[in-house]
C-alpha positions as CSV (number, residue, x, y, z in Angstrom):
1,M,65.8,159.5,81.0
2,T,65.5,155.8,80.8
3,P,64.3,154.4,84.1
4,L,66.8,152.1,85.8
5,R,66.3,149.3,88.2
6,I,68.4,150.0,91.3
7,G,69.0,147.5,94.1
8,I,69.9,148.4,97.7
9,D,71.6,145.9,99.9
10,A,70.2,146.5,103.4
11,L,71.1,143.1,104.7
12,Y,73.5,144.6,107.3
13,L,70.8,146.7,109.0
14,I,69.9,145.8,112.6
15,P,67.5,148.4,113.9
16,G,69.1,149.9,117.0
17,G,72.2,147.8,116.6
18,V,74.5,149.4,114.0
19,G,74.6,153.0,115.1
20,G,75.2,155.8,112.5
21,S,75.1,153.5,109.5
22,E,71.4,152.9,110.3
23,I,70.6,156.6,110.3
24,Y,72.6,157.0,107.0
25,L,70.6,154.2,105.3
26,R,67.2,155.3,106.5
27,S,67.7,159.0,105.9
28,L,69.2,158.4,102.5
29,T,66.5,156.1,101.2
30,R,63.8,158.7,102.3
31,A,65.7,161.4,100.5
32,L,66.1,159.3,97.4
33,C,62.4,158.6,97.4
34,A,61.6,162.3,97.7
35,L,63.6,163.1,94.5
36,A,60.7,161.6,92.6
37,T,62.9,160.0,89.9
38,P,61.5,157.5,87.4
39,H,63.9,154.8,88.6
40,R,62.7,151.7,90.4
41,F,64.3,150.6,93.7
42,T,64.4,147.2,95.3
43,V,65.6,147.1,98.9
44,F,66.8,143.7,100.1
45,T,66.3,143.4,103.9
46,N,66.8,140.8,106.6
47,Q,64.5,139.1,109.2
48,E,65.3,141.8,111.8
49,T,64.2,144.8,109.7
50,P,60.5,145.7,109.3
51,S,59.6,146.8,105.8
52,G,58.1,150.0,107.3
53,L,61.6,151.5,107.8
54,F,61.8,152.2,104.1
55,P,59.7,154.4,101.8
56,A,56.2,153.4,100.8
57,H,56.1,154.3,97.1
58,P,55.0,152.7,93.9
59,N,58.6,152.7,92.6
60,W,60.0,151.2,95.8
61,E,59.8,147.5,96.6
62,V,61.0,146.0,99.9
63,R,62.0,142.4,99.5
64,Q,62.6,140.6,102.8
65,T,65.1,137.7,102.6
66,G,65.4,134.8,105.0
67,V,68.8,135.8,106.5
68,H,69.2,136.9,110.1
69,A,71.7,139.8,110.1
70,I,72.4,139.3,113.8
71,N,74.4,136.2,112.6
72,R,77.1,138.1,110.8
73,P,78.8,135.0,109.2
74,A,75.4,133.8,107.8
75,R,74.6,137.3,106.5
76,L,78.0,137.7,104.8
77,L,77.6,134.2,103.1
78,Y,74.1,135.1,102.0
79,E,75.3,138.4,100.6
80,Q,78.1,136.8,98.7
81,F,76.3,133.7,97.2
82,L,72.5,134.1,97.4
83,L,71.9,137.8,97.0
84,P,73.5,137.8,93.5
85,L,70.8,135.4,92.4
86,Q,68.1,138.0,93.3
87,C,69.8,140.8,91.5
88,A,69.0,139.5,88.0
89,G,67.6,142.4,85.9
90,L,69.1,145.1,88.1
91,D,71.1,147.9,86.4
92,V,73.2,148.6,89.5
93,L,73.4,147.4,93.1
94,F,74.0,150.0,95.9
95,C,75.7,148.5,99.0
96,P,75.6,151.2,101.8
97,G,77.2,149.1,104.6
98,F,80.9,148.4,103.7
99,T,80.5,145.1,101.9
100,A,79.3,144.0,98.5
101,P,78.8,140.7,96.7
102,A,81.8,139.8,94.5
103,L,79.5,137.8,92.1
104,A,76.8,140.5,91.6
105,P,75.5,140.3,88.0
106,C,75.5,144.1,87.7
107,P,77.8,146.9,88.6
108,T,78.0,147.7,92.4
109,V,78.5,150.9,94.3
110,T,79.7,150.5,97.9
111,T,79.8,153.0,100.7
112,I,82.9,152.8,102.9
113,H,82.2,154.7,106.1
114,D,85.7,154.4,107.5
115,L,88.8,152.1,107.6
116,Q,89.1,151.9,111.3
117,H,89.9,148.2,111.0
118,M,93.1,149.3,109.2
119,R,93.9,152.4,111.2
120,H,93.0,151.0,114.6
121,P,92.9,147.2,114.5
122,E,93.3,147.1,118.3
123,C,89.6,148.2,118.6
124,F,88.4,144.9,117.0
125,R,88.1,141.4,118.4
126,W,90.7,139.1,117.0
127,F,88.2,136.8,115.3
128,E,86.5,139.6,113.5
129,L,89.5,141.4,112.1
130,P,90.3,138.9,109.3
131,F,86.7,139.2,108.1
132,W,86.7,143.0,108.1
133,R,90.0,143.1,106.2
134,Y,89.0,140.5,103.6
135,F,85.4,141.6,102.8
136,V,86.2,145.4,102.7
137,W,89.2,144.7,100.5
138,Q,87.1,142.5,98.2
139,S,84.4,145.1,98.0
140,V,86.8,147.9,97.1
141,R,88.3,145.7,94.4
142,T,85.0,144.5,92.8
143,S,82.9,147.7,93.1
144,R,82.8,149.9,90.1
145,R,82.5,153.0,92.3
146,I,83.1,153.6,96.0
147,I,81.4,156.3,98.1
148,A,83.5,157.7,100.9
149,V,81.6,159.7,103.5
150,S,84.5,162.2,104.0
151,E,87.8,163.3,102.6
152,A,89.5,161.5,105.5
153,T,88.0,158.2,104.5
154,R,88.9,158.8,100.8
155,S,92.5,159.5,101.9
156,D,92.5,156.2,103.9
157,L,91.2,154.3,100.9
158,R,94.0,155.7,98.7
159,H,96.6,154.8,101.4
160,Y,95.4,151.3,102.2
161,H,93.8,150.2,99.0
162,A,95.5,152.3,96.3
163,T,92.1,153.4,94.9
164,S,92.1,155.9,92.1
165,G,90.5,159.3,92.1
166,E,88.0,158.2,89.5
167,Q,86.7,155.2,91.5
168,V,86.0,157.1,94.8
169,A,83.5,159.9,95.3
170,V,83.1,161.8,98.5
171,V,79.5,162.2,99.5
172,W,78.8,163.9,102.8
173,H,76.0,162.9,105.1
174,G,73.1,165.2,105.6
175,V,71.2,166.1,108.8
176,D,67.6,165.4,109.7
177,E,65.3,168.4,109.1
178,E,63.7,167.7,112.4
179,F,66.8,169.3,114.1
180,S,65.7,172.7,112.8
181,E,62.4,172.1,114.8
182,V,64.5,171.1,117.8
183,R,66.3,174.4,117.6
184,R,63.1,176.3,117.5
185,R,61.8,174.5,120.5
186,R,65.1,175.1,122.3
187,G,64.4,178.8,121.9
188,E,61.2,178.5,123.8
189,R,62.7,176.9,126.9
190,R,65.7,177.1,129.1
191,A,68.3,174.4,128.6
192,E,68.9,172.1,131.5
193,A,72.3,171.5,133.1
194,I,72.9,168.5,130.9
195,L,75.9,167.5,128.8
196,L,74.8,165.1,126.0
197,C,77.2,162.5,124.5
198,P,75.3,160.7,121.7
199,S,77.7,157.9,120.7
200,T,78.1,154.1,120.6
201,T,80.2,152.9,123.5
202,H,83.1,151.5,121.6
203,A,86.6,152.0,122.9
204,H,87.6,154.6,120.3
205,K,84.6,156.8,121.3
206,N,86.5,157.6,124.5
207,H,83.6,157.4,127.0
208,A,85.8,156.2,129.9
209,R,88.0,159.3,129.7
210,L,84.9,161.5,129.3
211,V,83.4,160.1,132.5
212,R,86.7,160.8,134.4
213,V,86.7,164.4,133.1
214,F,83.1,164.9,134.0
215,R,83.8,163.8,137.5
216,R,86.3,166.7,137.8
217,F,83.8,169.1,136.2
218,R,81.0,168.1,138.5
219,A,83.1,168.5,141.6
220,A,82.8,172.2,140.9
221,H,79.4,172.2,139.3
222,P,77.3,169.5,141.1
223,E,74.0,170.4,139.4
224,W,75.2,169.1,136.0
225,R,74.5,165.7,134.5
226,L,76.1,163.7,131.7
227,L,73.7,161.9,129.4
228,L,75.0,159.0,127.3
229,T,72.9,157.8,124.4
230,G,73.8,155.3,121.6
231,V,74.2,151.7,120.9
232,R,75.9,149.7,123.7
233,G,79.1,148.8,122.2
234,F,82.1,146.6,123.1
235,A,83.4,149.0,125.7
236,D,80.0,149.4,127.5
237,E,81.0,147.3,130.5
238,T,84.2,149.4,130.9
239,V,82.2,152.6,130.8
240,R,79.7,151.3,133.4
241,D,82.6,150.3,135.6
242,Q,84.1,153.8,135.3
243,I,80.7,155.3,136.3
244,E,80.3,153.0,139.3
245,R,83.7,153.9,140.7
246,T,82.1,157.0,142.1
247,E,80.6,156.2,145.5
248,E,78.1,159.0,145.5
249,D,75.7,159.9,142.7
250,S,78.0,160.2,139.6
251,G,75.5,162.3,137.6
252,V,76.1,160.1,134.6
253,V,73.0,158.5,133.0
254,S,73.4,155.9,130.2
255,L,70.3,155.4,128.2
256,G,71.5,153.2,125.3
257,W,70.0,153.4,121.8
258,L,67.0,155.7,121.6
259,P,64.2,156.1,119.0
260,R,64.7,159.3,117.1
261,E,61.9,161.2,118.8
262,E,63.4,160.5,122.2
263,L,66.9,161.5,120.9
264,Y,65.4,164.8,119.6
265,A,64.1,165.5,123.1
266,C,67.6,164.9,124.5
267,F,69.1,167.5,122.2
268,E,66.2,169.9,123.1
269,R,67.0,169.7,126.8
270,A,70.8,169.6,126.6
271,A,72.9,172.7,127.4
272,A,75.9,171.3,125.4
273,V,77.0,168.3,123.3
274,I,80.4,166.7,123.9
275,Y,81.9,164.2,121.4
276,P,85.3,162.9,122.5
277,T,86.0,160.3,119.8
278,T,89.6,159.5,118.9
279,F,88.7,158.3,115.4
280,E,85.8,159.0,113.0
281,G,84.7,158.4,109.5
282,F,82.2,161.2,109.5
283,G,80.8,162.2,112.9
284,L,77.0,162.6,112.5
285,P,76.3,163.5,116.1
286,V,78.5,166.6,115.8
287,L,76.5,167.8,112.8
288,E,73.2,167.1,114.6
289,G,74.4,169.2,117.6
290,L,75.3,172.1,115.3
291,A,71.9,171.8,113.5
292,A,70.0,171.9,116.8
293,G,71.8,175.0,117.9
294,V,73.4,173.2,120.9
295,P,76.8,174.5,121.8
296,T,79.1,171.6,120.8
297,A,82.6,170.6,121.9
298,C,84.4,167.8,120.0
299,S,87.7,166.2,119.2
300,G,90.0,168.3,117.0
301,I,90.4,165.5,114.5
302,E,89.4,165.1,110.9
303,P,86.8,164.9,109.6
304,L,85.2,166.7,112.6
305,R,87.3,169.9,112.0
306,T,86.1,170.1,108.4
307,I,82.5,169.4,109.3
308,A,82.2,171.9,112.2
309,G,84.4,174.7,110.9
310,D,84.4,177.5,113.4
311,A,81.0,176.4,114.9
312,A,82.4,174.1,117.6
313,V,85.1,174.0,120.3
314,F,87.8,171.6,119.7
315,F,90.0,169.7,122.1
316,D,92.7,167.0,122.2
317,P,90.8,163.7,122.9
318,T,93.9,162.2,124.5
319,S,94.2,165.0,127.1
320,E,91.8,165.2,130.1
321,D,92.9,168.7,130.8
322,S,92.2,169.8,127.2
323,M,88.8,168.1,127.3
324,L,87.9,169.6,130.6
325,G,88.8,173.1,129.4
326,A,86.7,172.7,126.3
327,L,83.8,171.3,128.4
328,E,83.9,174.3,130.8
329,R,84.0,176.8,128.0
330,T,81.2,175.3,126.1
331,A,78.9,174.8,129.1
332,L,79.7,178.0,131.1
333,N,80.9,180.8,128.8
334,Q,77.7,182.6,127.9
335,E,79.3,184.7,125.2
336,L,80.8,181.7,123.5
337,R,77.6,179.8,123.9
338,A,75.6,182.5,122.1
339,H,78.1,182.4,119.2
340,L,78.0,178.6,118.9
341,S,74.2,178.5,119.0
342,Q,74.1,180.8,116.0
343,A,77.1,179.5,114.1
344,G,76.1,175.8,114.4
345,P,72.9,175.9,112.4
346,E,74.5,178.1,109.7
347,R,77.3,175.5,109.3
348,A,74.9,172.5,109.4
349,S,72.7,174.0,106.7
350,Q,75.5,173.1,104.2
351,F,74.8,169.4,104.8
352,T,71.4,168.0,103.6
353,W,70.1,164.6,102.9
354,R,68.7,165.8,99.6
355,K,72.2,166.8,98.5
356,C,73.5,163.5,99.7
357,A,70.7,161.7,97.8
358,E,71.3,163.7,94.6
359,T,75.0,163.0,94.6
360,T,74.6,159.3,95.5
361,L,72.1,158.9,92.7
362,A,74.5,160.5,90.2
363,V,77.2,158.0,91.3
364,L,74.8,155.1,90.8
365,L,73.7,156.2,87.4
366,D,77.4,156.7,86.4
367,A,78.2,153.2,87.6
368,A,75.2,151.8,85.7
369,R,76.5,153.2,82.4
């Protein structure tokens, strides 16, 4: 096998600021490095990202650019006009965060996590929407191959961008191996009366409705708490207002984005995971809950139904009664909880970062040809 030079466009990464796409990039690069291929990788990063987030290996180079990703217009302009100048000699450029440079001197492969800006434009600020629409459209048009993280996203790509079956490959996420250790530790302790919702506080994640439902649940079960973790998104103020409407102790704790070790500890303590999103490209927190053996309830939407199979309780995310019923069953029905604790890890074992890395590398090599 002739070694190739593969670039990775990590300019979008803001540690603790971009949610699941950060976990995707960090976990995927580690898994690619573990494949021990002869290929050489160059990761292009920004000023916010320390080089230590990526693998330390003789075949891996981390090249920090001068751009600040927190300034999105500057980052997009840099990506379009200056990044291509640094790609000379590359055989293929992998762009794992929605956008790719149109003028890249080599083939590009771009990961599209979802098309929420097309499906639910109301969730975006008016001045951001034109940029999302243009740059994603341009990336789909100029990339030799597209990676979709689920069949649902591939279907949206076909609907909104008329992509062909040959251009788009579905590559599922994996789940951190550490969640197997979390499951083992859970077996050595009694779960606390905690419902865990690990999700960015964007409007479509449905936190405000969840807080209202939890208020009803806690009226009958005052010992329970709701733990919110994840990037503080555009709806965070609305969620905090919903929490503060309760005069007495609401039982809701919002921790924001946590380092992975602290997040593992939350899964270890929780009695159940609740994920009430109304739209999803993949839904990594659901997979993490399954892998940890935590009884999980989530919205009955795609791709969550496909990911979880029969290992989770599903509910209608637009119905408070449906959500409350699922929450009560998942938290309180001991027979069901025992089934979910066993079925979850079995289902999650089908999703590994190694498999994701192998399939992604195959797509990159195909594009380079």
